[in-house]
C-alpha positions as MATLAB code, in Angstrom:
seq = 'XXXXXXXXXXXXXXXXXXXXXXXXXXXXXXXXXXXXXXXXXXXXXXXXXXXXXXXXXXXXXXXXXXXXXXXXXXXXXXXXXXXXXXXXXXXXXXXXXXXXXXXXXXXXXXXXXXXXXXXXXXXXXXXXXXXXXXXXXXXXXXXXXXXXXXXXXXXXXXXXXXXXXXXXXXXXXXXXXXXXXXXXXXXXXXXXXXXXXXXXXXXXXXXXXXXXXXXXXXXXXXXXXXXXXXXXXXXXXXXXXXXXXXXXXXXX';
ca = [
      -9.020  -14.125    0.669;
     -11.370  -14.956   -2.097;
     -10.534  -14.004   -5.667;
     -13.104  -12.290   -7.864;
     -14.513  -13.864  -10.942;
     -13.123  -11.144  -13.236;
     -10.762  -12.281  -15.974;
      -7.045  -11.811  -15.014;
      -6.524   -9.069  -17.673;
      -9.264   -7.034  -16.100;
      -7.922   -7.675  -12.623;
      -4.449   -6.553  -13.557;
      -5.838   -3.501  -15.252;
      -7.693   -2.651  -12.068;
      -4.582   -3.116   -9.934;
      -2.424   -0.937  -12.334;
      -4.958    1.882  -12.430;
      -5.757    1.794   -8.760;
      -2.063    1.921   -7.786;
      -1.428    4.644  -10.298;
      -4.128    6.828   -8.815;
      -2.840    6.139   -5.190;
       0.705    7.053   -6.176;
      -0.554   10.240   -8.054;
      -2.500   11.311   -4.874;
       0.455   10.583   -2.539;
       2.986   12.463   -4.599;
       0.669   15.147   -5.966;
      -0.756   16.044   -2.611;
       2.900   16.327   -1.218;
       3.873   18.681   -4.075;
       0.723   20.760   -3.595;
       1.194   20.924    0.226;
       4.851   22.028   -0.183;
       3.793   24.807   -2.479;
       0.993   26.063   -0.330;
       2.511   26.036    3.240;
       5.935   26.721    4.590;
       4.818   24.832    7.832;
       6.215   21.207    7.981;
       3.297   20.046   10.225;
       0.650   21.469    7.895;
       2.402   19.866    4.837;
       2.452   16.527    6.527;
      -1.118   16.718    7.710;
      -2.338   17.550    4.150;
      -0.388   14.811    2.441;
      -1.323   12.123    4.963;
      -4.970   13.103    4.916;
      -5.314   13.095    1.118;
      -3.458    9.724    0.898;
      -5.528    7.924    3.535;
      -8.767    9.216    2.029;
      -7.850    8.290   -1.510;
      -6.882    4.707   -0.333;
     -10.364    4.192    1.117;
     -12.096    5.440   -2.162;
      -9.880    3.266   -4.343;
     -10.361    0.032   -2.303;
     -14.067    0.484   -2.494;
     -13.884    1.284   -6.113;
     -11.557   -1.512   -7.406;
     -12.142   -4.144   -4.646;
     -14.905   -6.048   -6.579;
     -12.721   -6.317   -9.591;
      -9.109   -7.232   -8.363;
      -9.422   -7.217   -4.634;
      -8.082   -3.765   -4.364;
      -4.530   -4.644   -3.356;
      -2.305   -1.936   -4.860;
       0.482   -3.522   -2.842;
       2.539   -6.805   -3.690;
       2.785   -7.752   -0.061;
      -1.023   -7.725    0.275;
      -1.257   -9.778   -2.833;
       1.238  -12.387   -1.388;
      -0.576  -12.375    1.850;
      -3.827  -13.140    0.076;
      -2.175  -16.061   -1.751;
      -0.707  -17.387    1.432;
      -3.998  -17.248    3.260;
      -5.906  -18.971    0.398;
      -3.343  -21.422   -0.794;
      -4.930  -24.547    0.787;
      -8.536  -23.909   -0.249;
      -7.966  -21.975   -3.481;
      -9.722  -19.013   -2.205;
      -6.808  -16.559   -2.938;
      -4.860  -15.537   -6.069;
      -2.965  -18.395   -7.621;
       0.853  -18.532   -7.500;
       1.084  -17.651  -11.233;
      -1.046  -14.581  -10.541;
       1.488  -13.080   -8.123;
       3.972  -12.003  -10.768;
       1.233  -10.373  -12.790;
      -0.116   -8.443   -9.886;
       3.234   -7.219   -8.728;
       4.192   -6.011  -12.234;
       0.822   -4.185  -12.634;
       1.273   -2.598   -9.273;
       4.825   -1.394  -10.034;
       3.816   -0.106  -13.432;
       0.892    1.775  -11.928;
       3.044    3.206   -9.047;
       5.712    4.522  -11.600;
       3.148    5.806  -13.948;
       1.122    7.570  -11.144;
       4.302    9.177   -9.907;
       5.140   10.402  -13.264;
       1.624   11.743  -13.857;
       1.822   13.681  -10.593;
       5.255   15.189  -11.527;
       3.831   16.087  -14.937;
       0.758   17.871  -13.411;
       2.890   20.092  -11.400;
       5.168   20.927  -14.232;
       8.080   18.703  -13.226;
       9.956   16.085  -15.309;
       8.007   12.807  -15.681;
      10.945   10.930  -14.220;
      12.847   12.822  -11.553;
      15.074   10.720   -9.404;
      14.800   11.627   -5.752;
      17.622   12.917   -3.633;
      15.871   12.424   -0.354;
      17.827    9.823    1.448;
      15.978    7.837    3.986;
      18.254    5.374    5.766;
      19.017    3.904    9.140;
      17.810    1.273   11.652;
      15.177    3.473   13.142;
      13.477    4.157    9.844;
      13.678    0.527    8.855;
      12.069   -0.506   12.094;
       9.291    1.959   11.525;
       8.700    0.474    8.082;
       8.442   -3.065    9.495;
       5.891   -1.954   12.137;
       3.910    0.047    9.626;
       3.708   -2.814    7.071;
       3.161   -5.589    9.659;
       0.397   -3.855   11.365;
      -1.217   -3.148    8.070;
      -1.421   -6.743    7.166;
      -2.473   -7.726   10.695;
      -5.386   -5.208   10.533;
      -6.536   -6.706    7.280;
      -6.039  -10.238    8.628;
      -7.997   -9.744   11.885;
     -10.948   -7.964   10.338;
     -11.346  -10.272    7.341;
     -11.001  -13.517    9.288;
     -13.485  -12.427   11.935;
     -16.255  -11.725    9.366;
     -15.901   -7.903    9.485;
     -14.392   -7.453    6.085;
     -16.778   -4.604    5.390;
     -14.702   -2.466    7.807;
     -11.361   -3.188    6.052;
     -11.390   -0.143    3.620;
     -11.927    2.352    6.430;
      -9.680    0.634    8.799;
      -6.810    0.451    6.304;
      -7.187    4.192    5.572;
      -7.271    4.973    9.160;
      -4.230    2.736    9.969;
      -2.217    4.318    7.166;
      -2.950    7.798    8.385;
      -1.873    6.697   11.870;
       1.101    4.930   10.778;
       2.445    8.010    8.925;
       2.382   10.003   12.101;
       3.426    7.270   14.503;
       6.350    5.675   12.707;
       9.737    7.233   12.046;
       9.654    6.257    8.356;
       6.366    7.957    7.434;
       4.664    4.630    6.957;
       5.346    3.854    3.250;
       4.306    0.332    3.798;
       4.124   -0.559    0.106;
       7.101   -1.787   -2.009;
       5.495   -0.817   -5.329;
       4.682    2.777   -4.315;
       7.976    3.035   -2.554;
       9.644    2.272   -5.901;
       7.536    4.882   -7.597;
       8.422    7.590   -5.095;
      12.016    7.103   -5.977;
      11.177    8.802   -9.269;
      10.094   12.196   -7.872;
      12.509   14.608   -6.255;
       9.577   16.328   -4.350;
       8.235   16.263   -0.735;
       7.251   12.514   -0.786;
      10.379   11.285   -2.675;
      12.918    8.682   -1.561;
      16.311    8.304   -2.852;
      16.781    5.199   -5.128;
      19.588    4.027   -2.924;
      17.310    3.968    0.086;
      14.709    1.891   -1.599;
      16.259   -1.618   -1.010;
      16.445   -0.983    2.879;
      12.835    0.140    2.950;
      11.616   -2.890    0.935;
      13.517   -5.343    3.004;
      12.022   -3.816    6.191;
       8.592   -4.073    4.640;
       9.190   -7.671    3.758;
      10.303   -8.482    7.323;
       7.221   -6.764    8.667;
       4.997   -8.853    6.427;
       6.516  -12.087    7.380;
       6.159  -11.236   11.094;
       2.560  -10.247   10.567;
       1.698  -13.503    8.833;
       3.392  -15.482   11.807;
       1.716  -13.277   14.415;
      -1.748  -13.609   12.742;
      -1.441  -17.388   12.933;
      -0.806  -17.038   16.654;
      -3.432  -14.571   17.562;
      -6.236  -15.687   15.322;
      -5.549  -19.333   14.391;
      -4.623  -20.734   11.079;
      -8.290  -21.586   10.055;
      -9.688  -18.268   11.508;
      -8.775  -14.585   11.052;
      -5.241  -15.406    9.792;
      -5.934  -13.923    6.491;
      -3.660  -11.104    5.508;
      -5.985   -9.674    3.046;
      -9.712   -9.048    3.261;
     -12.690  -10.379    1.614;
     -15.550   -7.964    2.798;
     -18.914   -9.617    3.566;
     -20.617   -7.733    0.839;
     -18.089   -9.008   -1.785;
     -16.167   -5.907   -1.953;
     -12.911   -7.632   -1.464;
     -10.335   -5.682    0.232;
      -7.497   -3.928    0.150;
      -4.158   -2.705    0.120;
      -1.228   -0.683    1.305;
      -0.383    2.454    1.428;
       2.406    4.411    0.940;
       1.860    7.830    2.310;
       3.667   10.796    3.297;
       7.316   11.025    3.819;
       8.847   11.230    7.168;
];
């Protein structure tokens, strides 16, 4: 993936703000849904729908500035794809992007808590553990990166924002974990004891599963698309609206 020409400070600010907005929507829509409906299916539908739509909008908005990653694994994938020709973020950029994304996720979660009259930091008590959930996270994360890689490398980067939003929505329903697929937002969601929260003790298992899924996706992209083709885990839309990132969405 190609980096934008914006200064690093501006790119990091865009990643922080974009990730904060994403986390605020994920958490806030979950709190709102839980307050408005006693039906679990309706709650989940509302939370997933709001999160997926917000992701599409945020990628379109911040993509031209920072690439619109909002996800450390997407950033790493972009670096990996562009490491030979310098088209991706540089190795020193990775730490800055990850830090901005984590700060954004924590801030966005706290903002959502505060908007609904909850403590800004509220450690979650919702344990999410077990092999089935970890497998679901690996599948959700790996397929996310594969979607980005295939579309970007085949010259259809303009489709990435919509495709990512659609996959995130599908992954939330189709995977046992609820398709968090984003280490930064997963960490943020450990700080809300609401519908979308995850207990701090469950975070390491989820993040390791996400890492495993990302590694598998990079290897599979090389096999399916070839090293010089679509094997690009992050997108660079044709119209310069560089792509995207990972979701975190409703809880399972």
